[in-house]
N, C-alpha and C positions, 0 to 999 in steps of 0.2 A: 504494500500500500504506500503510495506516495503522499507525503505531507507537504502542503503548500506553506511556504514561509509567509508570515504576516509582516506588514510594514506599519511603521508608526507615522501617521499623517498629522503633522503639527499645524496648528491654526495659522501661524505666521507664514506657512508655505502657500496658503491660498486666500488669506484675509489680511489686509494691511492693518486696519484698526478695529478689532472686534469690540463690540459693546459688552458682550458676555465673554469672559475669559476662561470660564471653567466648562468642561475640561480643556486643558491646553493642547491635548492631542487625542487621537483615536487609533486604536489598533484594528487594522483592516486587511483584507486580502488585497494583493496587488491590483486585481481587476476592479474592486470596489473603490480603491483609492484613486482610480482614474475615471470613475463613473460620474459623468457630468450632472446627472439628476441628483445623485447623492450629494455632490459638492454644492449644488445650488441650494438644496435643503439645509445643509450645514451653514452655508453663508446666511441664509434667511434667519436661522436660529441664532447665530452668533452676532448678527448685525441688528436683530429685532426688526427686520424688514420683511414683513409678511405681505407686501403689496401683490405678489404673484400667487398668493394663496387666498382661499376664501373659506368662510366658516362652513362646516359640514352640515348638510340638511338631513342626511340619512346615512345609515351604515353602508348602504349600497355604494354611495359615493366614495367611501374609503376603499372598498374592495375593487371598484373600477379603476381607481388610481393605482393601487398596488398591483393589480393584474396587468396593467399597462407598463409595468416596470418602474413606476414612480415611487416616491416616498412621501409619506404624510407626516404631519407634526402633531404630537399629542400634548395638550395643555401648554403649548408654547415652551416646552422644556425638553422634549425628546423627538428625535427623528425616528420614525417607525418604518420598517420594511417587512416584507412577507417572504419568508424563506422556508422551504420544506413544509408547507402547510401550517406554518406558525407565524404569529405576529411577533416581531422582535424589535426591541428598541436599542439604540446605540449609546453605549457608555464609553468611557476612556479605555477600558480593557476589552472592548469589542461588543458584539451583539449578545443581548440577553433576552430570554423569553419574557414576553409581556404577561404579567399575572392577570387572570380573568377576575376583575372586580366589577362591582356595579357601575363604577364611573366609566369604564370602558364602553359601555353600551349607551352612553349619553352623547349624541352627536355634537353637542355644544362644546365638548372637550377637544375636538379635532379641527385641524386646518388641512384642506386638500388643495 
């Protein structure tokens, strides 16, 4: 089995003056570190510029965006992707499984 090496993507590599400084870097696969849709979502999150996002009206909107290969933002704190039939949010140490809480099912917590 071949293991793919992860790369550390630092904020200063793709954002000049972030408003939000934490986390200062993300651990990603080389392919995701070059994914423009992910980088755009991270820019929006760290610059608090959600002008290209809109509030979610239904859960279907979330999955339409994810199925198209995009990323959504949860509570203006996390970038969320869909991998292996699981919702995952991005932290400094990489992708973590999003716990199923009541808040997840409230469309008002999402930006698509």
